Structure formats: structure tokens, C-alpha cells
C-alpha positions in Angstrom: -30.6 47.8 18.6 -31.7 44.0 19.5 -31.5 41.1 17.9 -34.4 39.0 17.3 -35.2 35.6 17.8 -34.5 34.9 14.4 -31.1 36.7 14.4 -31.9 39.2 12.0 -31.0 43.0 12.7 -31.9 46.6 11.0 -29.2 48.0 9.6 -29.8 51.4 10.3 -30.7 53.7 6.7 -27.5 56.3 7.5 -25.3 53.2 6.8 -26.9 51.1 4.3 -26.4 54.6 2.2 -23.4 55.4 3.5 -21.7 51.8 2.7 -23.4 51.2 -0.4 -25.9 48.5 1.2 -29.0 48.4 -1.1 -31.4 45.9 -1.2 -30.5 42.4 -2.4 -26.6 43.5 -1.9 -24.6 40.3 -0.6 -23.0 41.0 2.7 -20.4 38.9 4.3 -19.5 39.2 8.2 -16.0 39.1 9.3 -14.8 38.3 13.0 -12.4 40.7 14.0 -10.7 41.4 17.6 -12.6 44.0 18.3 -16.2 42.3 17.5 -17.9 41.6 14.0 -17.6 43.6 10.7 -20.4 43.5 8.3 -19.6 44.6 4.3 -20.7 43.9 1.2 -19.3 41.2 -0.6 -16.7 41.9 -3.4 -18.0 40.5 -6.9 -16.0 37.6 -7.7 -14.5 37.4 -4.2 -14.7 33.4 -3.2 -13.4 34.7 0.2 -10.2 32.9 -0.5 -8.1 35.3 0.8 -9.7 35.0 4.3 -9.1 31.0 4.0 -5.9 31.2 3.2 -5.2 34.0 6.1 -7.2 31.4 8.6 -4.8 28.7 7.3 -2.1 30.3 8.2 0.5 28.8 11.0 -1.6 25.6 10.8 0.5 23.0 9.3 1.9 20.7 11.5 4.3 18.8 9.2 8.0 20.6 9.1 9.2 20.2 5.2 11.6 22.4 3.7 10.7 24.2 0.7 12.4 21.7 -1.5 10.7 18.8 0.4 7.5 20.3 -0.4 8.5 21.0 -4.2 9.8 17.0 -4.1 6.2 16.1 -3.1 4.4 18.1 -5.2 6.7 17.0 -8.7 5.5 14.0 -10.3 8.7 12.5 -10.8 8.1 8.9 -11.4 
């Protein structure tokens, strides 16, 4: 199977049937260590879990929980 010059690929019928990939089904692509995974987009899934996972460990400030809570409270 080849990717076209427009970046398109045909998903074989056996995979579309097995995984419920009907016409007009929205899908999402996930980058994994072993390659790319395609799956039907879950209803109501705005991708927040994936964005949070991607952000995990990216903080540069070393604050304690109490310091963070103090910053988020409106103590004025």
C-alpha cells in the first residue's frame, strides 16, 4: 500500500468493517513508539486527555502544591 502524493491512503475493507470505520466517520491519528495508530474519534472527545499527557512533566518551575494553591487563590 502506498501513500498518494496528496497524503491519502485507502484503508482496506476488512479493517473498516472490523473497526466500524463507516463513510464520514471521524478518525484521529496517534503517534506511538512503534508508529502511527488510527482510530475512530470518540464522541465528545476533545483530546484533553492526550493534551494533558503530552504536557506531563513539562513544567519548568519547581513549586510545592501549597505554593501553587496560594497562587491560584484569590487572597486579595
